[in-house]
N, C-alpha and C positions, 0 to 999 in steps of 0.2 A: 373816065367814070362808066360803070357797067350801066347797061339799059334800063335797070330797075333803078337807077338813080341813087344808090348807095355809093359812098364816097370808098375809094380804094383803100386810103388811109387819109388821117389827119396828122396834122402837125402838133407836137408838144414842145412848149419853149419853157424852160426853166428860168423864171424870173430874175435871181441875182447874178447866175451866171452867164446867162444868154444861151446856154446850150439848148440845140434843139434836135428833135428826131422825129420820125416817122411813127405811127401807130395804127396798124390796121383795127377796124371798128369793133371785130369779135375777140380781141386779143388783150390780156391785162396790160395795162401800161408798164408793170415791171418787166415782163418778158421783151415788150418793144425797146424799152430803154436799154435793157442788155445787151439785146440784138444791134444795138446802136453804140455800144462801147460806153454806155452811161449806167453808172453803179448807184441804185438807190437801196437803202438800207432796208434789210429784210431777213427773216428767219422763219416763220411759219408757211408764207405764201398761199394762205387761205382765208387770211382775213380776220385771225383771232388774236395773234400776238401784238399789233398795231405798232411793230418796228418801222414800217414805211410810212406812217403817218405823215400826210402833208396837207397843205393848203390849197384848193382850187381858187384860183383868182378870177379867170375867166373859163369860160365853156361849160360844158354837161359831159357828165360819165354816168353808167349805168353799171349794175352789178348782175352777175349770175345767179347770186345768194339774196333772199329777200332782203336782209338786214344784217350787213356785214359789222364786223365789232366796233360801230360808233354808235354815240349816244343821239337822241335827237337834236341836242342842243348841238353838238360836233358838226352835225351834217347841216343845220341851219347856219353854222360859223363858215362852212366851205372846207371842213375836213373831208379828206378822202383817204383812202386804202389802195395805193397803186397795186397793190398784189393781185387786188381781185377787181379793179377798176377798169371798166372798158370806155373807151373814148366814143363821144357822140357828136363831137365837134372838133374844132382845133382846139388847144387848151394853154392857157398859161399858169402853172403852177409853182407854187413857193415850197421848193424841197432843199434847204439849206445845206442837209449833209449829201448831197448827189455829188459824185466826182467821174470825170471824164477817164476813160482808159486809153484815149488816143492821143 
């Protein structure tokens, strides 16, 4: 862990498959997943198409954009957009369409 106390990476676990990958705090989850051989559905990669929509079951994420393509109700229900979501803790997500390339 760096001297600032910021984590080098967090771990993201996919609920159903149990796939797990490391994700640096400032990098979108979609990028981290792909680097680890986990493919999440995506199209736009900027938070507008909602193709990557999944549910956050545990943990915290932040967004580089003020309000990604989610309604207030969807955010309350735990929906996230991995293409623009950055981890702030270890995460457990429900991404049933994710596949491993390994």
